[in-house]
Structure formats: C-alpha cells, structure tokens
C-alpha positions as a Markdown table, in Angstrom:
| # | Residue | x | y | z |
|---|---|---|---|---|
| 1 | Unk | 68.9 | 35.4 | 158.5 |
| 2 | Unk | 68.3 | 31.8 | 157.2 |
| 3 | Unk | 70.1 | 30.7 | 154.1 |
| 4 | Unk | 68.0 | 28.9 | 151.6 |
| 5 | Unk | 68.7 | 27.3 | 148.3 |
| 6 | Unk | 67.1 | 30.3 | 146.6 |
| 7 | Unk | 69.5 | 32.7 | 148.4 |
| 8 | Unk | 72.4 | 30.5 | 147.4 |
| 9 | Unk | 71.3 | 30.6 | 143.8 |
| 10 | Unk | 70.8 | 34.3 | 143.9 |
| 11 | Unk | 74.3 | 34.7 | 145.4 |
| 12 | Unk | 75.8 | 32.6 | 142.5 |
| 13 | Unk | 74.0 | 34.8 | 140.0 |
| 14 | Unk | 75.6 | 37.9 | 141.5 |
| 15 | Unk | 79.2 | 36.8 | 141.1 |
| 16 | Unk | 81.3 | 39.1 | 139.1 |
| 17 | Unk | 84.3 | 38.7 | 136.8 |
| 18 | Unk | 85.3 | 36.0 | 134.2 |
| 19 | Unk | 87.0 | 32.7 | 134.5 |
| 20 | Unk | 89.3 | 31.3 | 131.8 |
| 21 | Unk | 91.3 | 28.1 | 131.6 |
| 22 | Unk | 95.0 | 28.7 | 131.2 |
| 23 | Unk | 96.3 | 25.9 | 129.0 |
| 24 | Unk | 99.9 | 26.6 | 129.9 |
| 25 | Unk | 99.5 | 26.1 | 133.7 |
| 26 | Unk | 96.4 | 23.8 | 133.5 |
| 27 | Unk | 94.5 | 26.1 | 135.9 |
| 28 | Unk | 91.5 | 28.3 | 135.9 |
| 29 | Unk | 92.2 | 32.0 | 136.4 |
| 30 | Unk | 89.9 | 34.9 | 137.2 |
| 31 | Unk | 90.0 | 38.3 | 135.5 |
| 32 | Unk | 87.6 | 41.2 | 135.6 |
| 33 | Unk | 87.6 | 42.0 | 131.9 |
| 34 | Unk | 87.4 | 39.6 | 129.0 |
| 35 | Unk | 90.3 | 41.5 | 127.5 |
| 36 | Unk | 92.6 | 40.8 | 130.5 |
| 37 | Unk | 93.4 | 37.2 | 129.6 |
| 38 | Unk | 96.7 | 36.4 | 128.0 |
| 39 | Unk | 97.4 | 34.2 | 124.9 |
| 40 | Unk | 97.5 | 31.1 | 127.0 |
| 41 | Unk | 93.7 | 31.3 | 127.6 |
| 42 | Unk | 91.5 | 30.3 | 124.7 |
| 43 | Unk | 88.7 | 32.8 | 124.1 |
| 44 | Unk | 86.1 | 30.0 | 124.1 |
| 45 | Unk | 87.1 | 29.0 | 127.6 |
| 46 | Unk | 86.3 | 32.5 | 129.0 |
| 47 | Unk | 83.1 | 32.3 | 131.0 |
| 48 | Unk | 81.3 | 34.8 | 133.2 |
| 49 | Unk | 82.0 | 33.8 | 136.8 |
| 50 | Unk | 78.2 | 33.6 | 137.6 |
| 51 | Unk | 78.0 | 30.9 | 134.9 |
| 52 | Unk | 81.3 | 29.1 | 135.7 |
| 53 | Unk | 80.0 | 27.9 | 139.1 |
| 54 | Unk | 77.1 | 26.0 | 137.4 |
| 55 | Unk | 77.8 | 22.6 | 135.8 |
| 56 | Unk | 75.5 | 21.0 | 133.2 |
| 57 | Unk | 73.6 | 18.1 | 134.7 |
| 58 | Unk | 70.7 | 17.0 | 132.4 |
| 59 | Unk | 69.4 | 19.2 | 129.7 |
| 60 | Unk | 68.7 | 22.7 | 131.2 |
| 61 | Unk | 69.1 | 21.2 | 134.7 |
| 62 | Unk | 72.3 | 22.4 | 136.2 |
| 63 | Unk | 74.2 | 21.8 | 139.5 |
| 64 | Unk | 75.9 | 24.5 | 141.5 |
| 65 | Unk | 79.4 | 23.0 | 141.7 |
| 66 | Unk | 80.9 | 23.3 | 145.1 |
| 67 | Unk | 84.4 | 22.6 | 143.8 |
| 68 | Unk | 84.1 | 25.6 | 141.3 |
| 69 | Unk | 82.9 | 27.9 | 144.1 |
| 70 | Unk | 85.8 | 26.7 | 146.3 |
| 71 | Unk | 88.2 | 27.6 | 143.4 |
| 72 | Unk | 86.8 | 31.1 | 143.6 |
| 73 | Unk | 87.1 | 31.3 | 147.3 |
| 74 | Unk | 90.8 | 30.2 | 147.1 |
| 75 | Unk | 91.5 | 33.4 | 145.0 |
| 76 | Unk | 91.1 | 35.4 | 148.2 |
| 77 | Unk | 89.4 | 38.3 | 146.3 |
| 78 | Unk | 85.9 | 37.7 | 147.7 |
| 79 | Unk | 84.9 | 41.3 | 147.6 |
| 80 | Unk | 85.8 | 41.8 | 144.0 |
| 81 | Unk | 84.1 | 38.6 | 143.0 |
| 82 | Unk | 81.1 | 39.6 | 145.1 |
| 83 | Unk | 81.1 | 36.3 | 147.0 |
| 84 | Unk | 78.2 | 36.3 | 149.5 |
| 85 | Unk | 78.1 | 34.4 | 152.8 |
| 86 | Unk | 75.4 | 32.1 | 151.3 |
| 87 | Unk | 78.0 | 30.6 | 148.9 |
| 88 | Unk | 80.5 | 30.1 | 151.8 |
| 89 | Unk | 77.9 | 28.2 | 153.7 |
| 90 | Unk | 77.1 | 26.1 | 150.6 |
| 91 | Unk | 80.7 | 25.1 | 150.2 |
| 92 | Unk | 81.1 | 24.3 | 153.9 |
| 93 | Unk | 77.9 | 22.3 | 154.2 |
| 94 | Unk | 78.8 | 19.2 | 152.3 |
| 95 | Unk | 76.2 | 17.3 | 154.3 |
| 96 | Unk | 73.5 | 19.0 | 152.3 |
| 97 | Unk | 72.7 | 17.7 | 148.8 |
| 98 | Unk | 73.9 | 19.6 | 145.8 |
| 99 | Unk | 71.6 | 22.4 | 144.5 |
| 100 | Unk | 70.1 | 21.5 | 141.1 |
| 101 | Unk | 68.2 | 24.2 | 139.2 |
| 102 | Unk | 66.4 | 24.5 | 135.9 |
| 103 | Unk | 68.2 | 27.3 | 134.1 |
| 104 | Unk | 69.6 | 28.4 | 130.8 |
| 105 | Unk | 73.1 | 29.6 | 130.3 |
| 106 | Unk | 73.5 | 33.4 | 130.0 |
| 107 | Unk | 75.6 | 34.7 | 127.2 |
| 108 | Unk | 78.2 | 37.3 | 128.1 |
C-alpha cells in the first residue's frame, strides 16, 4: 500500500480524543472526554485531536504539524487515539515537504 498525502490527511481526520493545554505543567494532555480535564486546563484550549494536529497557515490553508503528531505518538496510546501508520510515516519522513491543505476547522 502506498501512502499518499490524501491518506495522511484522512488518517489525521480519523484521530480520536481531545487535547488540552495544562497551564500548571505547561504541557498538552490528551483525554477521551471533554469533561475529563481538570481545572488546570482552560475550556477554550480543549480541541478535538483531529483538529489539534492542524496548524493555521494562511486563511483556510492549514499545515499538518509534525511536532503535534509526534506529541500524540509520545503518549503511547496509539490504538485509543486511532493513529494510523500513515501518520507515523509522515512524522518519520522529514525529507518530505509539509502537507498543506485547504480546510475549515470543525467544531466539536
């Protein structure tokens, strides 16, 4: 199976869970319910994981952020996050240019 930018984008859209920024520790944390975050995570920082991995680039153009995907990989809960091999390849292949896509942010 060849991995294309379309399959990488599809894998990013299939990510599950939520990411929130913990102001006390200065780190992003992953939960599987919006209600599972503590008081140290501001509600406005809670983002669906499938949106967290995209970074605004120019208007509706967004970049799939390797560093944010890597942060998810470091959680070692790939199956729960629904991380596909296509995303692992994207993180490893730093010789390839970043993926930019015209998209609109989904609301949770």
